[in-house]
N, C-alpha and C positions, 0 to 999 in steps of 0.2 A: 550444539547448532548445523544444521545441515550448511556447510559453503552455498551460495548462490553462484550465480554466474556473472561477470563482471561486467556493469552497465553500458559498456561501450563494447561487449563480444557483436561479430560479424558472423551472421550463419550463413553458409556456404552455397553458392547456390541463390539465394533468393536478394534481393533487391528493393530499397526504397527510399523514403525519406523522416523513415522514425525515427532517426538521431536528431536531424536536421531542424527539422522542425521545433521541439523544447530548446536545442542550444540557441534558434535564434527568438523564440518567443516567448521564454522563461529564463528567469535569473534568479541566481541564489540570495539571500539577506546577505551583506556584508561581513557579520558576527561568523558564518558557516560558509563564507567564501573558497574555495579551494576542493571541496567536496566533493566526491566522486558519486555519491549517491544516498539517497533520504531510505532509510526503512524505519517502516512502521510496526508495532505490534497492538492489535487490540485485541479485546475479551470480551464477550457477551457469550449469552444462553441460546441454545439452541435445541428443542426438543427436549427439556431437561438437563442437556450436557452441557459445560463450562469450555467453551474454545481460548485457544490462542493462539489468533493470527499473525503471522508475520509475513509482508509483502512489502514489494518497493513503492512507493507512490511517485508518481508521476510529477504533482505539483499541487498548488492549492492557490483558491483566487484572494487572493490581496484585498479587494473590496470588503472580505469576510471577515477579517483580521482590525481590529481598531487600532488605531496608534497608540492609545494611550494604556491598552492593555498587553501591547511589545514591549513599550517602556518600559512599564511595571514587570514585565515578566524575566526582564535582564537584568532587574535592581535585589528580584526575591530572592534570595539563600535556596541553594537546590533543597535543601534541608526542609525548607519549608512548602517548598511546591507543591500540587496535588502530584498525585500518583502517574508515572510517565511506564512507557513501558519497560524499561528495567527496573524497576520498582516492581513492576508484575512480576514480570520474572523472578528475581529476588524475595520474592514473599514465600514461595515452595520450592525455593533449592534445595532443600534438606531431601526431598520428594527426590531429585530427579538424579539421575545413575548415567553419569558420564562414563565414557568409555577415555584411557589416556592414550595420546597419541605423541609423540617425538615429532617436536615441530624444524623443520628443517633450519629456520630462520631463530638467532639464536638474540635478536634485540627486543629490547623488553616492547612489552604495551603500555600504549600511558592513553590515560582517559582525559580529555576536556572537554565541559559544559558550555554550550555555548548555545545561539539562539535563543527560539523562545516557544510554548508549546502550542501547535494548531490544531484547532478544532476539528475533529472528524467532519461537520459537516463543509468544514470550507475544501476539503481532498478533491481533487478532479484525477478521472482518467482520460489519457491523452490516445487521440487517434488521428490516422491519417488517411486521406482518401484522394486518387484523381479526380478532378472537377467533372468529369465527365458521368464520371460513376458514384450514384447516392451508397454511400456508406450502407452496411444492415448494422443499426443498430442493436437491434435483437441476439446478434453473436456476440455482443458485450454484456449482455444482461448477466447470464451467470457469475463472470468473474466481478461482477460489480455488487451483484450482491454477497458474494462471500467475504469479499473485502469492505463491505459497507461502505462503497464509494457514492456518495449521494450526487457528484455533477460529472457530466461528460462533457469534454471539448474535441470538437473533430477539424482538423486543417485539408480543405480542400485546397490541391495545389495544382497548375500547370506543370506537366513535366519536372515539378520540383521547383518552381516559384510559388511561393504563397504572398497571399493578398489579405490584408487584415477580413475586407468584407466578406470574405469567405471562410472565415474559420468563426465556429458558433459553439456557444456554451450551453450548456443544454440540463436545467433542473433536473436527478430520473427519481429522485423517489418514488411517486407515484408510477412509475413505471417498471422500478426494482418491486413494487408491493403487488402489480396485480400481475408480476411473472412470478412471484412466489404466490401467488392464489390457484395462477393455469395449472404449476408445479406441484399441487402440494402431493398428489401420487409418489410421484420421484421421490421427490424428498424426504420423503415417508420411508422409503425403500432406504434411501441414503441414511436417514436416520439408525435404521435397521442395522444397516451393515458395522456403523459407528459402536454401536451397542455389540455388537457379535465380535470385534477386534477388542473394546472394553474387558469385556466377558475371557478372552483369550487371555491378555495379558493379567488382568486379577490370578487367573489361573497359573500361570507359570512363576508368578510371584509368591505364592501360597507351597 
């Protein structure tokens, strides 16, 4: 699996409030307190191909998670739960070829089950923007489409000061569906690229 960038990494020469906004207005569930990032794996069909997409989720809407479901999820043994991202990966692990790279860190890797399953319908994408300028939601549509994120939260600020009255929560499913229709030709070309890559992969394997 490709190593991702640290969630706290700062890009030289780029200044903004993308880190301070989620730190102030989102919080970790107590069962996963101290976590650095939330990585999700989703699976979907696109033009006859099956995709596994890993991405860092910005957060979720707590109002869409039932308290009873959360409590029950914590009590349910992992072996009895529905398919998680790790389950999806492990199903076909035999067909995955991985290179062997020696790790400099000799400490053992430990797994700990915690938290609860968050439905994809509750996941949100976060964006910040200075209040005197309106954010371009259309620029985020391709990213939301590829990750199947149905909600978008925009925090407008005055030089870094956020106000709850200027934090917008927008359902995006209809806009994403419309974007998909409008960009059908481009997506068909993208499908062709994926199929060509898959054919070359099959040629190498044979």
